[in-house]
N, C-alpha and C positions, 0 to 999 in steps of 0.2 A: 733626778738631780739631787746630790747630797749637799746638805747645808748644816749638818750637825757638828758640834765641837768634837764628838766622838769620831766622826769620819775624818775631820781635820787632823786629829791626833793620830789616827791610824795611818794616814798618808805620811805624816812626819816620821812615824816609826818605820814605815816601809823605806823611806828615803835614807834614814839613818842606817838601817840594817843592810841596805843594798849598796849605798855609796859612801857613807861616812865611816862606819866602823869605829865608833867611840871606844877608846881603849880603857883599861882598868883605872889609870890615874885620873882621867876625866870623869869617869863614872863615880869614882870615890869622892872627887871634889863636889859633885852634885849631891851625893848621899850625905856627906859630912855637913853640908849647908842645911839640908833638911833636918838632920839629927840635932843640929845646934839651934834650930828654930829660926833660921834666917828666912826672910821672905822669899817666895818663889819667883824671883825677878831675873835670874840669870838667863842668858840666851839659851835657846834649844840647841841640841848637838848639831843639827844641820845648819843652823844660823852661825854657830861657832866656826864650823868649817867654811862657811861663806866669808866670814871675817878673815880667817887665815888665808883663804885664796885671794881676797882683795889685797892683803898685805904683801903676799908674794907677787901678785900681778903688778903692783906698783913698786916692787922691789924696795919695800920699806925696810930701812935699817934701824930706825928709831921710831917707837910708837908711844903715844900718850893716851892713857885710858883714864877717863873721868868717871869714877864709880867702880870699885873693885868687887864689892860684896864678898863672896867666898873664893874669888880668884879663878872661876871657871873660864870665862872668856880670856882672862890674863894668860892662862896656860896655852890656849890656842894662839894668842899673839906671840908669846915667848918662843913657841916652836917655829914661828915664821920669821922672826926678826932677831937682830943682835941684842937689842936693848928695849925694855919696856919700863916706862914710868907710869905707875898706877896710883890714883888718889882715892883715899877712903876716909870718910869722916868718923866712922865708928871703930874704936880701938879693938873691940872684940871681933868684929868682922875681919879687920886687918890681920889680927893674930891667926885666925883660922885660915885666911888666904895664904899667909906665909907657910903654914903647915902643908897646905895643899900644893903650893909651889915646890916646896922641898920634896914632897912625895912624888911629884911629877918630874923632878930632876931639872927644873928650870930656874930655881931661885937665884942662881948666880947671874941671871940675865934680867932680873926684875928689881926695881926700886919701888917699895911700897911706902908711900908718904901718907902719914896719918894727920888728919885735920880737915877743916872746912875747905872744900875744893877751891873756892874763890880765893882764900888766903894762900893756899899752896900754889895756885896758878900765878898769883902776884909775885910770890917768891921766885918761881922759875923765870918769870919775866925780868925781875930785878937783877937776877944773877946772870942774865943773858944766856940762858940754856941753849945748847945747840938745837937748831930747828928739828922738829919732828916731821917725819914723812907721812904719818897717818895719825889722826886723832879720833878716838871713839868716845862719844858723849853719851853716857848712860847713867846719869845720876838724877838728882832732884830736878824735876822739869821746870819749876818756876825760875830757876837760875840758868836755864838754857841760853838766854840771850847773853848773859855775862860769860858763859862758857865759850860761846862763839867768838865774842870779842877777844878773849884771851887766846883762843886757839889760833886766830888770825895773826896774833903777835908771836906765836910760838911755832909757826910753820913757814913755808917758803913756796914759791911757785912750783907747781907739780905735786904738792902735798894733797892728801885726801882727808876730808872730814866726814865722819859718819855719825849720825844721831839716831838713837833707837827710840822706839815707843812714841812715834809722832802721830799716830792715828787716834789713839785713845777711844777705841770702840766706836769710832765715827764721830766723836764729840768735837774733833778738831774743826769740823765745818761750822760749828755754832759760834758766831761772833758775839753772842750775848752770854756765853758761858761764864759762870762765876767761879768755876773750878780753877784754882791758880795753876794747876798742872796743865790744863788745856790752854789757859791764857799764856803760859810760858812757852808752850810749843808754838802757838800761833805767832807770838812775837818773834820767836826764833826763825820761823819760816819766812816771815815778812822781812826780817833783816837779811836773810840769805838772798831772797829775791831782789832786794834793793842794792846789794853790795856788788859793785862792778868787778871786784876781785874774784868772784865766785861764779862757776857754772854748776848748776845743781838740778837734781830731780828728787822725787820722793815716790816710794812704792808702798802700797798697802799689802799686807800679808794675812793669811790665816794659817793656823797650825796648832801645835800643842800649847802655844802661848795665847791662843784666842785670836781675836781680830785686832791687828795692829799694823805696824809698818815702820819704815826707816827712811831717813833722808840721806842723800849722798851728794857731796859737793867736792869739786876740784878747784884748788887755788890756782888762779891764772898766773 
């Protein structure tokens, strides 16, 4: 029985080579993020393909992404939908993401909004943005509960909400954790569970990104 991160990575690499076929633009987006010193937080290629498939399966026309980083997952979404709004707090990351989106040929379908995501979400709500069909939450975990509240105001029945990194190497099970990231994820999951507007589940995963997982919710 294999339990090593090396084996997890090897399996991910096999899935990518066999099923995903990450193209040059996506690979360049990942490389440019590493070269620019961005944290290694973007989704793995097979996870990006999963997000794209989810968007296509729910026939998402408009997607909201909370947390752009270098635009890797943004490219996957933009290839699956008509429009993506992506929120990034760091101007340098947003600049790199725009370059990667241009290189991938999808910049015309993406709005990159720079600033604190909570503020940007408030602005979208205030101007009564057209509802989004899919929301991907992949930013600072302490604010996940606020992101969920805003997402519910920016979606409609039938919309899908996905939250990444909800396992935290297993720390999500610790009610006494003092890590604000873990506490934010736990509050988020508790809110999801208590909200009658949502049907949801969560899955833990292993792979090139280690031991983690994601939550998936459907707006009733």
